[in-house]
C-alpha atoms as an extended CHARMM CRD file, in Angstrom:
* protein
*
       137  EXT
         1         1  MET       CA              0.0000000000        0.0000000000        0.0000000000  PROA      1               0.0000000000
         2         2  LEU       CA              1.2680000000        3.4700000000       -0.8810000000  PROA      2               0.0000000000
         3         3  GLU       CA              1.5270000000        6.4540000000        1.4180000000  PROA      3               0.0000000000
         4         4  GLN       CA              1.0850000000        9.7820000000       -0.3560000000  PROA      4               0.0000000000
         5         5  ALA       CA              3.5850000000       11.6040000000        1.8770000000  PROA      5               0.0000000000
         6         6  THR       CA              6.4590000000        9.2840000000        0.9030000000  PROA      6               0.0000000000
         7         7  LEU       CA              5.9750000000        9.1860000000       -2.8800000000  PROA      7               0.0000000000
         8         8  SER       CA              8.5310000000       10.6170000000       -5.2940000000  PROA      8               0.0000000000
         9         9  ILE       CA              8.8060000000       10.7870000000       -9.0660000000  PROA      9               0.0000000000
        10        10  GLY       CA             10.7940000000        7.8150000000      -10.3830000000  PROA      10              0.0000000000
        11        11  GLN       CA             10.1100000000        5.7570000000       -7.2620000000  PROA      11              0.0000000000
        12        12  VAL       CA             10.0050000000        2.0500000000       -8.0290000000  PROA      12              0.0000000000
        13        13  LEU       CA              6.9840000000        0.4660000000       -6.3720000000  PROA      13              0.0000000000
        14        14  PRO       CA              6.9540000000       -2.9610000000       -4.7010000000  PROA      14              0.0000000000
        15        15  ALA       CA              6.4520000000       -5.7990000000       -7.1980000000  PROA      15              0.0000000000
        16        16  TYR       CA              3.4840000000       -8.1600000000       -7.0130000000  PROA      16              0.0000000000
        17        17  THR       CA              3.8970000000      -11.7110000000       -8.3370000000  PROA      17              0.0000000000
        18        18  LYS       CA              0.9340000000      -13.9100000000       -9.1710000000  PROA      18              0.0000000000
        19        19  ALA       CA              0.8930000000      -17.7070000000       -8.9820000000  PROA      19              0.0000000000
        20        20  PRO       CA              1.6460000000      -19.3510000000      -12.3460000000  PROA      20              0.0000000000
        21        21  VAL       CA             -1.2800000000      -19.1760000000      -14.7650000000  PROA      21              0.0000000000
        22        22  SER       CA             -3.0720000000      -22.5340000000      -14.7380000000  PROA      22              0.0000000000
        23        23  LYS       CA             -5.2530000000      -24.2190000000      -17.3340000000  PROA      23              0.0000000000
        24        24  VAL       CA             -8.0360000000      -24.4250000000      -14.7410000000  PROA      24              0.0000000000
        25        25  GLN       CA             -7.7670000000      -20.6610000000      -14.2460000000  PROA      25              0.0000000000
        26        26  LEU       CA             -8.0880000000      -20.1330000000      -18.0110000000  PROA      26              0.0000000000
        27        27  VAL       CA            -11.2140000000      -22.3060000000      -18.1950000000  PROA      27              0.0000000000
        28        28  LYS       CA            -12.7270000000      -20.4740000000      -15.2140000000  PROA      28              0.0000000000
        29        29  TYR       CA            -11.9090000000      -17.1280000000      -16.8090000000  PROA      29              0.0000000000
        30        30  ALA       CA            -13.4750000000      -18.2980000000      -20.0840000000  PROA      30              0.0000000000
        31        31  GLY       CA            -16.6570000000      -19.0510000000      -18.1510000000  PROA      31              0.0000000000
        32        32  ALA       CA            -16.6210000000      -15.7280000000      -16.3290000000  PROA      32              0.0000000000
        33        33  SER       CA            -15.8850000000      -13.6790000000      -19.4450000000  PROA      33              0.0000000000
        34        34  GLY       CA            -17.8690000000      -15.6920000000      -21.9840000000  PROA      34              0.0000000000
        35        35  ASP       CA            -14.7590000000      -15.9550000000      -24.1790000000  PROA      35              0.0000000000
        36        36  PHE       CA            -14.6060000000      -19.6470000000      -25.0400000000  PROA      36              0.0000000000
        37        37  ASN       CA            -12.1900000000      -19.2820000000      -27.9520000000  PROA      37              0.0000000000
        38        38  PRO       CA            -10.3620000000      -22.6480000000      -28.0160000000  PROA      38              0.0000000000
        39        39  LEU       CA             -7.0940000000      -20.7060000000      -28.2170000000  PROA      39              0.0000000000
        40        40  HSD       CA             -7.5400000000      -20.1820000000      -24.4570000000  PROA      40              0.0000000000
        41        41  THR       CA             -8.7400000000      -23.6440000000      -23.4390000000  PROA      41              0.0000000000
        42        42  ASP       CA             -7.6300000000      -26.3240000000      -25.9220000000  PROA      42              0.0000000000
        43        43  ASP       CA             -3.9220000000      -27.1940000000      -26.2400000000  PROA      43              0.0000000000
        44        44  SER       CA             -4.4890000000      -29.2380000000      -29.4120000000  PROA      44              0.0000000000
        45        45  PHE       CA             -6.1520000000      -26.2880000000      -31.1170000000  PROA      45              0.0000000000
        46        46  ALA       CA             -3.4050000000      -23.8960000000      -29.9990000000  PROA      46              0.0000000000
        47        47  GLN       CA             -0.7140000000      -26.2790000000      -31.2570000000  PROA      47              0.0000000000
        48        48  LYS       CA             -2.4640000000      -26.6490000000      -34.6350000000  PROA      48              0.0000000000
        49        49  ILE       CA             -2.1150000000      -22.9170000000      -35.1770000000  PROA      49              0.0000000000
        50        50  GLY       CA              1.5720000000      -22.9300000000      -34.2690000000  PROA      50              0.0000000000
        51        51  LEU       CA              1.6280000000      -22.1510000000      -30.5500000000  PROA      51              0.0000000000
        52        52  SER       CA              3.1460000000      -24.2490000000      -27.7890000000  PROA      52              0.0000000000
        53        53  GLY       CA             -0.1590000000      -24.3870000000      -25.9150000000  PROA      53              0.0000000000
        54        54  VAL       CA             -3.1120000000      -22.3510000000      -24.7170000000  PROA      54              0.0000000000
        55        55  VAL       CA             -2.7660000000      -18.5880000000      -24.3700000000  PROA      55              0.0000000000
        56        56  ALA       CA             -4.1640000000      -16.5890000000      -21.4650000000  PROA      56              0.0000000000
        57        57  HSD       CA             -6.9170000000      -14.0890000000      -22.1820000000  PROA      57              0.0000000000
        58        58  GLY       CA             -5.4780000000      -10.5960000000      -22.4820000000  PROA      58              0.0000000000
        59        59  MET       CA             -8.1760000000       -9.3150000000      -20.1620000000  PROA      59              0.0000000000
        60        60  LEU       CA             -7.0230000000      -11.7740000000      -17.4870000000  PROA      60              0.0000000000
        61        61  ILE       CA             -3.6060000000      -10.0940000000      -17.5320000000  PROA      61              0.0000000000
        62        62  MET       CA             -5.3350000000       -6.7120000000      -17.4070000000  PROA      62              0.0000000000
        63        63  GLY       CA             -7.1280000000       -8.0120000000      -14.3170000000  PROA      63              0.0000000000
        64        64  PHE       CA             -3.7720000000       -8.8930000000      -12.7370000000  PROA      64              0.0000000000
        65        65  LEU       CA             -2.5460000000       -5.3220000000      -13.2900000000  PROA      65              0.0000000000
        66        66  ALA       CA             -5.8050000000       -3.8940000000      -11.9390000000  PROA      66              0.0000000000
        67        67  GLU       CA             -5.4690000000       -6.0900000000       -8.8430000000  PROA      67              0.0000000000
        68        68  TYR       CA             -1.9310000000       -4.7410000000       -8.3900000000  PROA      68              0.0000000000
        69        69  VAL       CA             -3.1470000000       -1.1310000000       -8.6140000000  PROA      69              0.0000000000
        70        70  GLU       CA             -5.9330000000       -1.8050000000       -6.1050000000  PROA      70              0.0000000000
        71        71  HSD       CA             -3.3690000000       -3.3770000000       -3.7720000000  PROA      71              0.0000000000
        72        72  LEU       CA             -1.1580000000       -0.2830000000       -4.0660000000  PROA      72              0.0000000000
        73        73  ALA       CA             -4.1120000000        2.0610000000       -3.5060000000  PROA      73              0.0000000000
        74        74  GLY       CA             -5.3050000000        0.1820000000       -0.4370000000  PROA      74              0.0000000000
        75        75  ASP       CA             -7.7740000000        2.1270000000        1.6790000000  PROA      75              0.0000000000
        76        76  ILE       CA             -6.0120000000        5.4750000000        1.2470000000  PROA      76              0.0000000000
        77        77  ALA       CA             -6.2960000000        6.1940000000       -2.4830000000  PROA      77              0.0000000000
        78        78  ILE       CA             -8.9780000000        6.0840000000       -5.1580000000  PROA      78              0.0000000000
        79        79  VAL       CA             -8.1650000000        4.6850000000       -8.5920000000  PROA      79              0.0000000000
        80        80  GLN       CA             -9.3520000000        7.4000000000      -10.9770000000  PROA      80              0.0000000000
        81        81  ASP       CA             -8.0790000000        5.9650000000      -14.2360000000  PROA      81              0.0000000000
        82        82  PHE       CA             -6.5830000000        2.7120000000      -15.4350000000  PROA      82              0.0000000000
        83        83  ARG       CA             -5.5490000000        1.6600000000      -18.9220000000  PROA      83              0.0000000000
        84        84  MET       CA             -3.4100000000       -1.0750000000      -20.4030000000  PROA      84              0.0000000000
        85        85  ARG       CA             -1.8510000000       -2.0900000000      -23.7170000000  PROA      85              0.0000000000
        86        86  PHE       CA             -1.2520000000       -5.7340000000      -24.5140000000  PROA      86              0.0000000000
        87        87  GLY       CA              2.2310000000       -7.0270000000      -25.2700000000  PROA      87              0.0000000000
        88        88  ALA       CA              3.6030000000      -10.5600000000      -25.5250000000  PROA      88              0.0000000000
        89        89  MET       CA              1.4110000000      -13.6420000000      -25.1130000000  PROA      89              0.0000000000
        90        90  THR       CA              1.0160000000      -15.3150000000      -21.7390000000  PROA      90              0.0000000000
        91        91  PHE       CA              0.8670000000      -19.1120000000      -21.7070000000  PROA      91              0.0000000000
        92        92  ALA       CA             -0.3110000000      -21.5610000000      -19.0630000000  PROA      92              0.0000000000
        93        93  LYS       CA              2.4230000000      -21.9950000000      -16.4290000000  PROA      93              0.0000000000
        94        94  ASP       CA              3.8210000000      -18.4700000000      -16.9890000000  PROA      94              0.0000000000
        95        95  THR       CA              4.3310000000      -16.4780000000      -13.8080000000  PROA      95              0.0000000000
        96        96  ILE       CA              3.3180000000      -12.8330000000      -14.0850000000  PROA      96              0.0000000000
        97        97  THR       CA              4.9690000000      -10.1160000000      -12.0190000000  PROA      97              0.0000000000
        98        98  CYS       CA              3.3670000000       -6.6860000000      -11.8810000000  PROA      98              0.0000000000
        99        99  ARG       CA              5.5960000000       -3.6530000000      -11.3950000000  PROA      99              0.0000000000
       100       100  GLY       CA              5.0990000000        0.0780000000      -11.2040000000  PROA      100             0.0000000000
       101       101  VAL       CA              6.9630000000        3.3800000000      -11.1160000000  PROA      101             0.0000000000
       102       102  ILE       CA              5.7320000000        6.8140000000      -10.0550000000  PROA      102             0.0000000000
       103       103  LYS       CA              5.6410000000        8.8160000000      -13.2920000000  PROA      103             0.0000000000
       104       104  GLU       CA              4.1510000000       12.0720000000      -12.0580000000  PROA      104             0.0000000000
       105       105  LEU       CA              2.7940000000       13.7140000000       -8.9050000000  PROA      105             0.0000000000
       106       106  PHE       CA              0.3780000000       16.6350000000       -9.0610000000  PROA      106             0.0000000000
       107       107  GLU       CA             -2.3560000000       18.4540000000       -7.2000000000  PROA      107             0.0000000000
       108       108  LYS       CA             -5.7880000000       19.1380000000       -8.6850000000  PROA      108             0.0000000000
       109       109  ASP       CA             -8.7880000000       20.6480000000       -6.9150000000  PROA      109             0.0000000000
       110       110  GLY       CA             -6.9410000000       20.4120000000       -3.6090000000  PROA      110             0.0000000000
       111       111  LYS       CA             -6.3490000000       16.6640000000       -3.9670000000  PROA      111             0.0000000000
       112       112  HSD       CA             -3.0060000000       14.9110000000       -4.4460000000  PROA      112             0.0000000000
       113       113  HSD       CA             -2.6200000000       12.5700000000       -7.4250000000  PROA      113             0.0000000000
       114       114  ALA       CA             -0.0060000000       10.1100000000       -8.6420000000  PROA      114             0.0000000000
       115       115  ILE       CA              0.3400000000        8.7680000000      -12.1570000000  PROA      115             0.0000000000
       116       116  LEU       CA              1.7890000000        5.2510000000      -12.1510000000  PROA      116             0.0000000000
       117       117  THR       CA              3.5040000000        3.5880000000      -15.0860000000  PROA      117             0.0000000000
       118       118  LEU       CA              2.6540000000       -0.1120000000      -14.9430000000  PROA      118             0.0000000000
       119       119  TYR       CA              4.1510000000       -3.3110000000      -16.3490000000  PROA      119             0.0000000000
       120       120  ALA       CA              3.1000000000       -6.9560000000      -16.2890000000  PROA      120             0.0000000000
       121       121  GLU       CA              5.9770000000       -9.2100000000      -17.2380000000  PROA      121             0.0000000000
       122       122  LYS       CA              6.6110000000      -12.9200000000      -17.4920000000  PROA      122             0.0000000000
       123       123  GLY       CA             10.3560000000      -12.6720000000      -17.4530000000  PROA      123             0.0000000000
       124       124  PRO       CA             13.1070000000      -10.1250000000      -17.6080000000  PROA      124             0.0000000000
       125       125  GLU       CA             12.4010000000       -7.7440000000      -20.4660000000  PROA      125             0.0000000000
       126       126  GLU       CA              9.3250000000       -9.7630000000      -21.5640000000  PROA      126             0.0000000000
       127       127  ILE       CA              6.4020000000       -7.4000000000      -21.0730000000  PROA      127             0.0000000000
       128       128  VAL       CA              2.9370000000       -8.9360000000      -21.5390000000  PROA      128             0.0000000000
       129       129  GLY       CA              1.1090000000       -5.7200000000      -20.6940000000  PROA      129             0.0000000000
       130       130  SER       CA              1.8610000000       -2.1110000000      -19.8570000000  PROA      130             0.0000000000
       131       131  GLY       CA             -0.2020000000        0.8610000000      -18.8910000000  PROA      131             0.0000000000
       132       132  GLU       CA             -0.9330000000        3.6940000000      -16.5230000000  PROA      132             0.0000000000
       133       133  ALA       CA             -3.1350000000        4.4230000000      -13.5610000000  PROA      133             0.0000000000
       134       134  ILE       CA             -3.9990000000        7.6060000000      -11.7190000000  PROA      134             0.0000000000
       135       135  LEU       CA             -4.4620000000        7.4580000000       -7.9730000000  PROA      135             0.0000000000
       136       136  GLN       CA             -6.0920000000       10.2340000000       -5.9420000000  PROA      136             0.0000000000
       137       137  PHE       CA             -5.0830000000       10.6160000000       -2.3060000000  PROA      137             0.0000000000
């Protein structure tokens, strides 16, 4: 959780690592999202189109980053904006680590704000998603 008084531009935020993506998780997410594309649930299908196996839904990775932002905000900040761009594919068994950096601090209407630059990665230099969030303190 962040504390507004201790934030500084360029500050690297604590990382948040998720458990490895599982095939069961992908099937559950397919059910929750309604996206039953076999690319996300059927290894044979994924292999027929040239992949090593099923690929995680991009929106699942976006959910991981959103969970990270909510964790950082805790009870002391409000998430005012959140956006993400998709990068590399995430496969079953990949471990995703979410990271953030304080990009900008500003005051608006008497409230303090922080813009966070966000990354979801499955390995060094292998970004599966990136984006920004604005927190209001």
